[in-house]
GUMARKOL-788518 format. One record per atom (N, C-alpha, C): residue in three letters; atom name; x, y, z. Coordinates in nm, 4 decimals. Each point is the difference from the previous one (the first is absolute). Layout:
BEGIN
   aa  at         X         Y         Z
  ala  CA         X         Y         Z
...
//
This chain:
BEGIN
   aa  at         X         Y         Z
  unk   N    1.3518    1.8440    0.1011
  unk  CA   -0.0784   -0.1090   -0.0548
  unk   C   -0.0513    0.0413   -0.1378
  unk   N    0.0062   -0.0920   -0.0914
  unk  CA   -0.0457    0.0257   -0.1371
  unk   C   -0.1509    0.0187   -0.0017
  unk   N   -0.0480    0.0727   -0.0972
  unk  CA   -0.1444    0.0154   -0.0217
  unk   C   -0.0467   -0.1160   -0.0867
  unk   N   -0.1075   -0.0632    0.0416
  unk  CA   -0.0513   -0.1153   -0.0719
  unk   C   -0.1406    0.0262   -0.0505
  unk   N   -0.0348   -0.0675   -0.1068
  unk  CA   -0.1341    0.0023   -0.0570
  unk   C   -0.0614   -0.1371    0.0256
  unk   N   -0.1262   -0.0030    0.0371
  unk  CA   -0.0703   -0.1268    0.0235
  unk   C   -0.0996   -0.0210   -0.1127
  unk   N    0.0030   -0.1178   -0.0578
  unk  CA   -0.0989   -0.0410   -0.1001
  unk   C   -0.0475   -0.1392    0.0377
  unk   N   -0.1246   -0.0304   -0.0320
  unk  CA   -0.0536   -0.1314    0.0321
  unk   C    0.0405   -0.1016   -0.1060
  unk   N    0.0288   -0.1212    0.0457
  unk  CA    0.0269   -0.1099   -0.0915
  unk   C   -0.1250   -0.0265   -0.0827
  unk   N    0.0163   -0.0109   -0.1293
  unk  CA   -0.1116   -0.0267   -0.0907
  unk   C    0.0551   -0.0322   -0.1376
  unk   N   -0.0879   -0.0154   -0.0953
  unk  CA    0.0426   -0.0361   -0.1357
  unk   C    0.1006    0.1008   -0.0557
  unk   N   -0.0214    0.1275    0.0271
  unk  CA    0.0886    0.1047   -0.0529
  unk   C    0.1377   -0.0009    0.0661
  unk   N    0.0062   -0.0355    0.1286
  unk  CA    0.1274    0.0024    0.0728
  unk   C    0.0672   -0.1376    0.0057
  unk   N   -0.0672   -0.1026   -0.0545
  unk  CA    0.0567   -0.1351    0.0019
  unk   C    0.1430   -0.0057   -0.0560
  unk   N    0.0301    0.0621   -0.1148
  unk  CA    0.1376   -0.0091   -0.0526
  unk   C    0.1051    0.0543    0.0981
  unk   N   -0.0342    0.1045    0.0756
  unk  CA    0.0941    0.0562    0.0977
  unk   C    0.0217   -0.0981    0.1158
  unk   N   -0.1085   -0.0602    0.0472
  unk  CA    0.0059   -0.1008    0.1061
  unk   C    0.0816   -0.1205   -0.0482
  unk   N   -0.0262   -0.0416   -0.1214
  unk  CA    0.0699   -0.1147   -0.0580
  unk   C    0.1517    0.0245   -0.0057
  unk   N    0.0402    0.1230   -0.0335
  unk  CA    0.1437    0.0330   -0.0084
  unk   C    0.0705   -0.0185    0.1344
  unk   N   -0.0593    0.0516    0.1077
  unk  CA    0.0663   -0.0133    0.1306
  unk   C   -0.0023   -0.1453    0.0461
  unk   N   -0.1075   -0.0719   -0.0309
  unk  CA   -0.0051   -0.1419    0.0358
  unk   C    0.1099   -0.0780   -0.0711
  unk   N    0.0172    0.0261   -0.1264
  unk  CA    0.1033   -0.0705   -0.0766
  unk   C    0.1395    0.0363    0.0497
  unk   N    0.0195    0.1266    0.0372
  unk  CA    0.1296    0.0428    0.0547
  unk   C    0.0349   -0.0815    0.1240
  unk   N   -0.1023   -0.0375    0.0773
  unk  CA    0.0203   -0.0711    0.1264
  unk   C   -0.0421   -0.1468   -0.0079
  unk   N    0.0061   -0.0556   -0.1206
  unk  CA   -0.0282   -0.1433   -0.0223
  unk   C   -0.1335   -0.0458    0.0593
  unk   N   -0.1020    0.0809   -0.0181
  unk  CA   -0.1329   -0.0367    0.0477
  unk   C   -0.0221    0.0238    0.1475
  unk   N    0.0985    0.0512    0.0704
  unk  CA   -0.0065    0.0372    0.1408
  unk   C   -0.0256   -0.1210    0.0907
  unk   N    0.0735   -0.0090    0.1060
  unk  CA   -0.0154   -0.1041    0.1018
  unk   C   -0.0163   -0.1390   -0.0603
  unk   N    0.0933   -0.0400   -0.0822
  unk  CA   -0.0018   -0.1346   -0.0564
  unk   C   -0.1046   -0.0229   -0.1069
  unk   N   -0.0375    0.1056   -0.0717
  unk  CA   -0.0972   -0.0143   -0.1087
  unk   C   -0.1442    0.0168    0.0429
  unk   N   -0.0234    0.0655    0.1106
  unk  CA   -0.1363    0.0173    0.0528
  unk   C   -0.0885    0.0836   -0.0929
  unk   N    0.0567    0.1016   -0.0622
  unk  CA   -0.0761    0.0934   -0.0835
  unk   C   -0.1160    0.0611    0.0785
  unk   N    0.0141    0.0027    0.1318
  unk  CA   -0.0994    0.0613    0.0887
  unk   C   -0.1369   -0.0683   -0.0148
  unk   N    0.0007   -0.1342   -0.0054
  unk  CA   -0.1258   -0.0753   -0.0075
  unk   C   -0.0243   -0.0867    0.1241
  unk   N    0.0935   -0.0072    0.0928
  unk  CA   -0.0134   -0.0909    0.1139
  unk   C   -0.1316    0.0197    0.0751
  unk   N   -0.0425    0.1232    0.0208
  unk  CA   -0.1237    0.0242    0.0743
  unk   C   -0.1248   -0.0193   -0.0866
  unk   N    0.0172   -0.0091   -0.1313
  unk  CA   -0.1131   -0.0290   -0.0888
  unk   C   -0.0341   -0.1487    0.0000
  unk   N    0.0968   -0.0826    0.0344
  unk  CA   -0.0147   -0.1451   -0.0129
  unk   C   -0.0391   -0.0677    0.1299
  unk   N   -0.1141   -0.0643    0.0005
  unk  CA   -0.0330   -0.0882    0.1103
  unk   C    0.0832   -0.1267   -0.0199
  unk   N    0.0220   -0.0758    0.1055
  unk  CA    0.0863   -0.1196   -0.0099
  unk   C   -0.0414   -0.0921   -0.1134
  unk   N   -0.1290   -0.0158   -0.0205
  unk  CA   -0.0485   -0.0916   -0.1040
  unk   C    0.0390    0.0460   -0.1407
  unk   N    0.0331    0.1270   -0.0169
  unk  CA    0.0354    0.0529   -0.1316
  unk   C    0.1500    0.0019   -0.0259
  unk   N    0.0808   -0.0200    0.1029
  unk  CA    0.1444    0.0124   -0.0113
  unk   C    0.0626   -0.0858   -0.1079
  unk   N   -0.0322   -0.1272   -0.0028
  unk  CA    0.0599   -0.0906   -0.0993
  unk   C   -0.0464    0.0331   -0.1405
  unk   N   -0.1251    0.0402   -0.0141
  unk  CA   -0.0540    0.0311   -0.1318
  unk   C    0.0785    0.1138   -0.0676
  unk   N    0.0469    0.0968    0.0804
  unk  CA    0.0702    0.1154   -0.0557
  unk   C    0.1512   -0.0067    0.0200
  unk   N    0.0515   -0.1091    0.0502
  unk  CA    0.1429   -0.0141    0.0222
  unk   C    0.0774    0.0269   -0.1294
  unk   N    0.0976    0.0896    0.0086
  unk  CA    0.0817    0.0347   -0.1163
  unk   C   -0.0685    0.0940   -0.0984
  unk   N   -0.1211    0.0416    0.0299
  unk  CA   -0.0751    0.0882   -0.0916
  unk   C   -0.0508    0.1247    0.0717
  unk   N    0.0751    0.0468    0.0994
  unk  CA   -0.0440    0.1150    0.0780
  unk   C   -0.0109    0.1277   -0.0833
  unk   N    0.0919    0.0198   -0.0924
  unk  CA   -0.0057    0.1191   -0.0847
  unk   C   -0.1304    0.0008   -0.0791
  unk   N   -0.0341   -0.1136   -0.0596
  unk  CA   -0.1231   -0.0118   -0.0778
  unk   C   -0.1228    0.0288    0.0865
  unk   N   -0.0027   -0.0562    0.1203
  unk  CA   -0.1125    0.0232    0.0903
  unk   C   -0.0106    0.1475    0.0362
  unk   N    0.1122    0.0620    0.0357
  unk  CA   -0.0026    0.1416    0.0394
  unk   C   -0.0524    0.0863   -0.1138
  unk   N    0.0462   -0.0253   -0.1211
  unk  CA   -0.0472    0.0805   -0.1130
  unk   C   -0.1501   -0.0197   -0.0214
  unk   N   -0.0472   -0.1232    0.0106
  unk  CA   -0.1449   -0.0260   -0.0138
  unk   C   -0.0795    0.0772    0.1047
  unk   N    0.0476   -0.0050    0.1250
  unk  CA   -0.0692    0.0699    0.1083
  unk   C   -0.0015    0.1508   -0.0233
  unk   N    0.1125    0.0547   -0.0419
  unk  CA    0.0085    0.1439   -0.0256
  unk   C   -0.0944    0.0391   -0.1132
  unk   N    0.0025   -0.0748   -0.1095
  unk  CA   -0.0864    0.0316   -0.1146
  unk   C   -0.1481   -0.0095    0.0372
  unk   N   -0.0342   -0.0866    0.0958
  unk  CA   -0.1395   -0.0162    0.0445
  unk   C   -0.0341    0.0948    0.1159
  unk   N    0.0907    0.0905    0.0354
  unk  CA   -0.0185    0.0942    0.1111
  unk   C   -0.0244   -0.0736    0.1328
  unk   N    0.0739   -0.1104    0.0201
  unk  CA   -0.0114   -0.0784    0.1221
  unk   C    0.1334   -0.0083    0.0752
  unk   N    0.0862    0.0963   -0.0264
  unk  CA    0.1270    0.0119    0.0705
  unk   C    0.0317    0.1479    0.0112
  unk   N    0.0165    0.0460    0.1232
  unk  CA    0.0216    0.1426    0.0240
  unk   C    0.1343    0.0247    0.0675
  unk   N    0.0624    0.1096   -0.0358
  unk  CA    0.1232    0.0423    0.0648
  unk   C    0.0197    0.1479   -0.0262
  unk   N    0.0620    0.0650    0.0960
  unk  CA    0.0436    0.1381   -0.0170
  unk   C    0.1445   -0.0076   -0.0491
  unk   N    0.0213    0.0353   -0.1256
  unk  CA    0.1340   -0.0011   -0.0577
  unk   C    0.0669    0.1337    0.0289
  unk   N    0.1240   -0.0041    0.0438
  unk  CA    0.0768    0.1207    0.0303
  unk   C    0.0956    0.0244   -0.1155
  unk   N   -0.0156    0.1163   -0.0629
  unk  CA    0.0834    0.0374   -0.1137
  unk   C    0.1000    0.1071    0.0395
  unk   N    0.1200   -0.0119   -0.0532
  unk  CA    0.0974    0.1071   -0.0022
  unk   C    0.0247    0.0238   -0.1475
  unk   N   -0.0582    0.1062   -0.0500
  unk  CA   -0.0046    0.0290   -0.1435
  unk   C   -0.0724   -0.1135   -0.0721
  unk   N    0.0629   -0.0655   -0.0960
  unk  CA   -0.0684   -0.1042   -0.0789
  unk   C    0.0127   -0.1392    0.0602
  unk   N    0.0752   -0.0127    0.1086
  unk  CA    0.0280   -0.1327    0.0556
  unk   C   -0.0790   -0.0286    0.1266
  unk   N   -0.0556   -0.1205    0.0096
  unk  CA   -0.0592   -0.0476    0.1245
  unk   C    0.1156   -0.0398    0.0909
  unk   N    0.0000    0.0543    0.1229
  unk  CA    0.1072   -0.0295    0.0949
  unk   C   -0.0517   -0.0787    0.1205
  unk   N   -0.1300   -0.0276    0.0011
  unk  CA   -0.0578   -0.0799    0.1068
  unk   C   -0.1506   -0.0001   -0.0095
  unk   N   -0.0623   -0.0803    0.0882
  unk  CA   -0.1454   -0.0032    0.0033
  unk   C   -0.0487   -0.0543    0.1325
  unk   N   -0.1303    0.0196    0.0202
  unk  CA   -0.0724   -0.0558    0.1137
  unk   C   -0.1243   -0.0674   -0.0565
  unk   N   -0.0118   -0.1312    0.0212
  unk  CA   -0.1171   -0.0736   -0.0474
  unk   C   -0.1133    0.0116    0.1018
  unk   N   -0.1217    0.0206   -0.0499
  unk  CA   -0.1179    0.0057    0.0856
  unk   C   -0.1183   -0.0578   -0.0758
  unk   N   -0.1050   -0.0326    0.0721
  unk  CA   -0.1216   -0.0489   -0.0639
  unk   C   -0.0972   -0.0523    0.1036
  unk   N   -0.1224   -0.0276   -0.0419
  unk  CA   -0.0964   -0.0588    0.0920
  unk   C    0.0358   -0.1457    0.0293
  unk   N   -0.0469   -0.0549    0.1119
  unk  CA    0.0317   -0.1391    0.0342
  unk   C   -0.0372   -0.1002   -0.1093
  unk   N   -0.1069    0.0236   -0.0733
  unk  CA   -0.0388   -0.0937   -0.1069
  unk   C    0.1057   -0.0052   -0.1097
  unk   N    0.0731    0.1094   -0.0186
  unk  CA    0.1058    0.0079   -0.1015
  unk   C    0.1320   -0.0555    0.0542
  unk   N    0.0191    0.0109    0.1288
  unk  CA    0.1240   -0.0423    0.0664
  unk   C   -0.0365   -0.0944    0.1155
  unk   N   -0.0475   -0.1219   -0.0312
  unk  CA   -0.0547   -0.0884    0.1031
  unk   C    0.1030   -0.0772    0.0826
  unk   N    0.1230   -0.0074   -0.0441
  unk  CA    0.0991   -0.0829    0.0692
  unk   C    0.0348    0.0562    0.1372
  unk   N    0.0299   -0.0898    0.0891
  unk  CA    0.0502    0.0318    0.1341
  unk   C   -0.0985    0.0821    0.0836
  unk   N   -0.1242   -0.0411    0.0015
  unk  CA   -0.1032    0.0694    0.0774
  unk   C   -0.0248   -0.0661    0.1363
  unk   N    0.0751   -0.1031    0.0347
  unk  CA   -0.0274   -0.0761    0.1221
  unk   C    0.0200    0.0805    0.1283
  unk   N    0.0810    0.1023   -0.0015
  unk  CA    0.0262    0.0799    0.1200
  unk   C   -0.1229    0.0663    0.0578
  unk   N   -0.1006    0.0247   -0.0816
  unk  CA   -0.1209    0.0666    0.0483
  unk   C   -0.0753   -0.0859    0.1000
  unk   N   -0.0063   -0.1288   -0.0264
  unk  CA   -0.0674   -0.0909    0.0934
  unk   C    0.0745   -0.0032    0.1329
  unk   N    0.1327   -0.0040   -0.0085
  unk  CA    0.0837   -0.0039    0.1196
  unk   C   -0.0222    0.1226    0.0887
  unk   N   -0.0153    0.1162   -0.0633
  unk  CA   -0.0139    0.1250    0.0742
  unk   C   -0.1456    0.0410    0.0195
  unk   N   -0.0925   -0.0809   -0.0492
  unk  CA   -0.1430    0.0289    0.0112
  unk   C   -0.0328    0.1373   -0.0591
  unk   N    0.0522    0.0260   -0.1195
  unk  CA   -0.0249    0.1253   -0.0702
  unk   C   -0.0756   -0.0274   -0.1295
  unk   N   -0.0869    0.0909   -0.0364
  unk  CA   -0.0708   -0.0090   -0.1278
  unk   C    0.0969    0.0367   -0.1123
  unk   N   -0.0151   -0.0625   -0.1165
  unk  CA    0.0853    0.0391   -0.1136
  unk   C   -0.0228    0.1467   -0.0371
  unk   N    0.1016    0.0623   -0.0579
  unk  CA   -0.0097    0.1408   -0.0381
  unk   C   -0.0675    0.0170   -0.1359
  unk   N   -0.0177    0.1261   -0.0378
  unk  CA   -0.0460    0.0303   -0.1358
  unk   C    0.1153   -0.0106   -0.0995
  unk   N    0.1207    0.0327    0.0468
  unk  CA    0.1206    0.0027   -0.0834
  unk   C    0.1163   -0.0619    0.0758
  unk   N    0.0945   -0.0555   -0.0756
  unk  CA    0.1232   -0.0536    0.0577
  unk   C    0.1195    0.0628   -0.0712
  unk   N    0.1010    0.0349    0.0760
  unk  CA    0.1303    0.0382   -0.0556
  unk   C    0.0898   -0.1192    0.0283
  unk   N    0.0414   -0.0678   -0.1071
  unk  CA    0.0686   -0.1274    0.0191
  unk   C    0.1503    0.0044   -0.0184
  unk   N    0.0499    0.0848   -0.0895
  unk  CA    0.1451   -0.0020   -0.0195
  unk   C    0.0501    0.1259   -0.0686
  unk   N    0.1296    0.0194    0.0168
  unk  CA    0.0741    0.1111   -0.0608
  unk   C    0.1171   -0.0603   -0.0756
  unk   N    0.0456    0.0730   -0.0983
  unk  CA    0.1286   -0.0319   -0.0602
  unk   C    0.0662    0.1315   -0.0376
  unk   N    0.1292    0.0105    0.0316
  unk  CA    0.0788    0.1189   -0.0322
  unk   C    0.1196   -0.0443   -0.0838
  unk   N    0.0226    0.0683   -0.1111
  unk  CA    0.1149   -0.0279   -0.0869
  unk   C    0.1267   -0.0029    0.0851
  unk   N    0.0810   -0.1012   -0.0195
  unk  CA    0.1215   -0.0162    0.0815
  unk   C    0.0918    0.1221   -0.0074
  unk   N   -0.0077    0.0769   -0.1084
  unk  CA    0.0844    0.1189   -0.0151
  unk   C   -0.0607    0.1242    0.0639
  unk   N   -0.1221   -0.0115    0.0563
  unk  CA   -0.0707    0.1174    0.0511
  unk   C   -0.0458   -0.0144    0.1453
  unk   N    0.0535   -0.0958    0.0698
  unk  CA   -0.0422   -0.0213    0.1385
  unk   C    0.0529    0.1104    0.0915
  unk   N   -0.0724    0.0244    0.1072
  unk  CA    0.0326    0.1021    0.1002
  unk   C   -0.0139    0.1418   -0.0552
  unk   N   -0.0919    0.0178   -0.0960
  unk  CA   -0.0272    0.1329   -0.0559
  unk   C   -0.1442    0.0456    0.0258
  unk   N   -0.0752   -0.0761    0.0789
  unk  CA   -0.1380    0.0368    0.0277
  unk   C   -0.1008   -0.0550   -0.0991
  unk   N    0.0406   -0.0959   -0.0825
  unk  CA   -0.0887   -0.0563   -0.1017
  unk   C   -0.1157   -0.0765    0.0647
  unk   N    0.0283   -0.0791    0.1031
  unk  CA   -0.1065   -0.0773    0.0656
  unk   C   -0.1030    0.0930    0.0630
  unk   N    0.0459    0.1046    0.0637
  unk  CA   -0.0913    0.0970    0.0612
  unk   C   -0.0873    0.0661   -0.1067
  unk   N    0.0595    0.0354   -0.1134
  unk  CA   -0.0765    0.0590   -0.1112
  unk   C   -0.1006   -0.1007   -0.0546
  unk   N    0.0397   -0.1270   -0.0082
  unk  CA   -0.0895   -0.1044   -0.0508
  unk   C   -0.1190   -0.0194    0.0935
  unk   N    0.0250   -0.0024    0.1303
  unk  CA   -0.1086   -0.0152    0.0974
  unk   C   -0.0956    0.1184   -0.0077
  unk   N    0.0530    0.1183   -0.0029
  unk  CA   -0.0840    0.1197   -0.0111
  unk   C   -0.0832   -0.0031   -0.1282
  unk   N    0.0618   -0.0406   -0.1094
  unk  CA   -0.0710   -0.0109   -0.1275
  unk   C   -0.1100   -0.1044    0.0041
  unk   N    0.0283   -0.1144    0.0619
  unk  CA   -0.1009   -0.1059    0.0115
  unk   C   -0.1194    0.0487    0.0808
  unk   N    0.0253    0.0710    0.1093
  unk  CA   -0.1098    0.0510    0.0819
  unk   C   -0.0837    0.1033   -0.0752
  unk   N    0.0636    0.0834   -0.0813
  unk  CA   -0.0759    0.0960   -0.0834
  unk   C   -0.0850   -0.0732   -0.1033
  unk   N    0.0556   -0.1031   -0.0628
  unk  CA   -0.0764   -0.0771   -0.0990
  unk   C   -0.1177   -0.0719    0.0662
  unk   N    0.0210   -0.0536    0.1185
  unk  CA   -0.1082   -0.0658    0.0740
  unk   C   -0.1096    0.1013    0.0342
  unk   N    0.0386    0.1184    0.0433
  unk  CA   -0.0984    0.1054    0.0306
  unk   C   -0.0813    0.0343   -0.1242
  unk   N    0.0658    0.0085   -0.1142
  unk  CA   -0.0690    0.0307   -0.1258
  unk   C   -0.0947   -0.1120   -0.0419
  unk   N    0.0251   -0.1210    0.0461
  unk  CA   -0.0845   -0.1158   -0.0334
  unk   C   -0.1090   -0.0235    0.1056
  unk   N   -0.0182    0.0930    0.0898
  unk  CA   -0.1071   -0.0109    0.0987
  unk   C    0.0448   -0.0132    0.1435
  unk   N    0.1306   -0.0202    0.0235
  unk  CA    0.0518   -0.0106    0.1356
  unk   C   -0.0488   -0.1233    0.0727
  unk   N    0.0126    0.0031    0.1319
  unk  CA   -0.0398   -0.1120    0.0852
  unk   C    0.1145   -0.0426    0.0891
  unk   N   -0.0154   -0.1166    0.0621
  unk  CA    0.1068   -0.0498    0.0864
  unk   C    0.1110   -0.0598   -0.0856
  unk   N    0.1228    0.0295    0.0403
  unk  CA    0.1184   -0.0451   -0.0733
  unk   C    0.0917   -0.0706    0.0985
  unk   N    0.0371   -0.1228   -0.0315
  unk  CA    0.0905   -0.0761    0.0854
  unk   C    0.1357   -0.0176   -0.0661
  unk   N    0.1010   -0.0094    0.0845
  unk  CA    0.1373   -0.0242   -0.0445
  unk   C    0.0643   -0.0974    0.0979
  unk   N    0.1123   -0.0579   -0.0404
  unk  CA    0.0638   -0.1082    0.0755
  unk   C    0.1504    0.0255    0.0145
  unk   N    0.0372    0.1143    0.0586
  unk  CA    0.1425    0.0342    0.0058
  unk   C    0.0787   -0.0822    0.1013
  unk   N    0.1292    0.0123   -0.0130
  unk  CA    0.0956   -0.0612    0.0917
  unk   C    0.0298    0.1006    0.1109
  unk   N    0.0075   -0.0492    0.1213
  unk  CA    0.0421    0.0819    0.1132
  unk   C    0.1341   -0.0542    0.0468
  unk   N    0.1114    0.0561   -0.0513
  unk  CA    0.1319   -0.0530    0.0355
  unk   C    0.0418    0.0310    0.1440
  unk   N   -0.0794    0.0823    0.0697
  unk  CA    0.0262    0.0333    0.1410
  unk   C    0.1435    0.0465    0.0225
  unk   N    0.0483    0.0847   -0.0892
  unk  CA    0.1319    0.0581    0.0141
  unk   C    0.1154   -0.0887   -0.0411
  unk   N   -0.0289   -0.1217   -0.0413
  unk  CA    0.1070   -0.0926   -0.0389
  unk   C    0.0174    0.0046   -0.1515
  unk   N    0.1222   -0.0258   -0.0469
  unk  CA    0.0191   -0.0095   -0.1452
  unk   C   -0.0855   -0.1133   -0.0554
  unk   N   -0.0554    0.0211   -0.1135
  unk  CA   -0.0869   -0.1007   -0.0606
  unk   C    0.0538   -0.0303   -0.1380
  unk   N    0.0463   -0.1225   -0.0223
  unk  CA    0.0694   -0.0326   -0.1243
  unk   C   -0.0936   -0.0395   -0.1135
  unk   N   -0.1204   -0.0472    0.0314
  unk  CA   -0.0921   -0.0447   -0.1036
  unk   C   -0.0499    0.1193   -0.0810
  unk   N   -0.0314   -0.0225   -0.1269
  unk  CA   -0.0548    0.1062   -0.0837
  unk   C   -0.1250    0.0554    0.0679
  unk   N   -0.0119    0.1289    0.0057
  unk  CA   -0.1110    0.0646    0.0698
  unk   C   -0.1150    0.0278   -0.0956
  unk   N   -0.0475   -0.1025   -0.0675
  unk  CA   -0.1064    0.0218   -0.0977
  unk   C   -0.1324    0.0367    0.0635
  unk   N   -0.0140   -0.0152    0.1323
  unk  CA   -0.1236    0.0370    0.0693
  unk   C    0.0032    0.1426    0.0524
  unk   N    0.1147    0.0648   -0.0004
  unk  CA    0.0147    0.1307    0.0629
  unk   C    0.0287   -0.0162    0.1485
  unk   N    0.0205    0.1117    0.0674
  unk  CA    0.0323   -0.0024    0.1418
  unk   C   -0.1119    0.0624    0.0824
  unk   N   -0.0077   -0.0415    0.1245
  unk  CA   -0.0990    0.0539    0.0928
  unk   C    0.0115    0.1514    0.0074
  unk   N    0.1211    0.0509    0.0097
  unk  CA    0.0176    0.1453    0.0154
  unk   C   -0.0551    0.0769   -0.1208
  unk   N    0.0145   -0.0549   -0.1198
  unk  CA   -0.0541    0.0672   -0.1187
  unk   C   -0.1527    0.0054    0.0077
  unk   N   -0.0618   -0.1103    0.0422
  unk  CA   -0.1453   -0.0025    0.0113
  unk   C   -0.0489    0.0837    0.1180
  unk   N    0.0755    0.0029    0.1095
  unk  CA   -0.0334    0.0891    0.1115
  unk   C   -0.0068    0.1443   -0.0498
  unk   N    0.1014    0.0405   -0.0763
  unk  CA    0.0063    0.1372   -0.0528
  unk   C   -0.1165    0.0326   -0.0924
  unk   N   -0.0559   -0.1025   -0.0641
  unk  CA   -0.1121    0.0210   -0.0917
  unk   C   -0.1356   -0.0096    0.0712
  unk   N    0.0022   -0.0173    0.1333
  unk  CA   -0.1235   -0.0006    0.0766
  unk   C   -0.0658   -0.1353    0.0208
  unk   N    0.0712   -0.1078   -0.0278
  unk  CA   -0.0536   -0.1342    0.0257
  unk   C    0.0136   -0.0313    0.1487
  unk   N   -0.0853   -0.0891    0.0500
  unk  CA    0.0107   -0.0465    0.1383
  unk   C    0.0139   -0.1519   -0.0004
  unk   N    0.0769   -0.0492    0.0942
  unk  CA    0.0227   -0.1451    0.0106
  unk   C   -0.1225   -0.0679    0.0590
  unk   N   -0.0417   -0.1101   -0.0632
  unk  CA   -0.1106   -0.0812    0.0506
  unk   C    0.0506   -0.1247    0.0707
  unk   N    0.1231   -0.0427   -0.0311
  unk  CA    0.0557   -0.1179    0.0642
  unk   C    0.1153   -0.0575   -0.0787
  unk   N    0.0643   -0.0981    0.0598
  unk  CA    0.1146   -0.0657   -0.0633
  unk   C   -0.0440   -0.1205   -0.0813
  unk   N    0.0665   -0.0189   -0.1118
  unk  CA   -0.0176   -0.1176   -0.0856
  unk   C    0.1349   -0.0714   -0.0031
  unk   N    0.0366   -0.0624    0.1073
  unk  CA    0.1314   -0.0612    0.0107
  unk   C    0.0911    0.0852    0.0862
  unk   N    0.1304   -0.0245   -0.0087
  unk  CA    0.0936    0.0679    0.0897
  unk   C    0.0325    0.1427   -0.0404
  unk   N   -0.0001    0.0304   -0.1294
  unk  CA    0.0381    0.1354   -0.0393
  unk   C   -0.1008    0.0682   -0.0928
  unk   N   -0.0994   -0.0697   -0.0476
  unk  CA   -0.0972    0.0592   -0.0912
  unk   C   -0.1230    0.0458    0.0771
  unk   N   -0.0528    0.1168   -0.0401
  unk  CA   -0.1179    0.0580    0.0632
  unk   C   -0.1152    0.0088   -0.0991
  unk   N   -0.1201    0.0079    0.0534
  unk  CA   -0.1165    0.0392   -0.0782
  unk   C   -0.0295    0.1423    0.0436
  unk   N    0.0018    0.0926   -0.0964
  unk  CA   -0.0273    0.1413    0.0291
  unk   C   -0.1154    0.0463   -0.0875
  unk   N   -0.0771    0.0970    0.0502
  unk  CA   -0.1204    0.0448   -0.0710
  unk   C   -0.0126    0.1519    0.0055
  unk   N   -0.0589    0.0512   -0.1056
  unk  CA   -0.0317    0.1429   -0.0107
  unk   C   -0.1305    0.0122   -0.0763
  unk   N   -0.0813    0.0973    0.0352
  unk  CA   -0.1189    0.0298   -0.0775
  unk   C    0.0319    0.1197   -0.0886
  unk   N   -0.0259   -0.0169   -0.1292
  unk  CA    0.0289    0.1045   -0.0992
  unk   C   -0.1342    0.0562   -0.0477
  unk   N   -0.0108    0.1309    0.0042
  unk  CA   -0.1239    0.0640   -0.0448
  unk   C   -0.0037    0.0122   -0.1501
  unk   N   -0.1199   -0.0107   -0.0541
  unk  CA   -0.0244    0.0129   -0.1431
  unk   C    0.0327    0.1442   -0.0431
  unk   N    0.0635    0.0137   -0.1153
  unk  CA    0.0274    0.1343   -0.0550
  unk   C   -0.1227    0.0559   -0.0657
//
């Protein structure tokens, strides 16, 4: 497995993030990793302007991600942030009678040329270290549990087994294959 460097998304690393996004046409149909930033009422307002929104959020320090570098290139990332920063899709908490977390891990992206090299695992580990440095607390994630079956959809949420290995515990199901998992991260 390659050795990776983790850096946080910010004004200084924006050009590197922008390069990988452009390589992949904005990722997932032009999302630019803003889907969890947008409440439904904001969706139309930012339609077609996701890149602009993401850059604004990054410059205002309201968008966090652990960027995974291999030398000078970003090869993947893990987005994280507090619920106020990533408010979309919070309805599962009511269903499971769980309190919202301090932090959410909402999505991953791995460069199509670098998949199956441990980039997602490095991104998750990096995100947890950054969260610890920011004070720690409860961290929730929403991985897919393919239950041993091939899963054709993009795994932007990560897998249950990856989160199990990182010490998360399942709190319940959010549909047929998605889980709510939680871990408490201690402050560094």
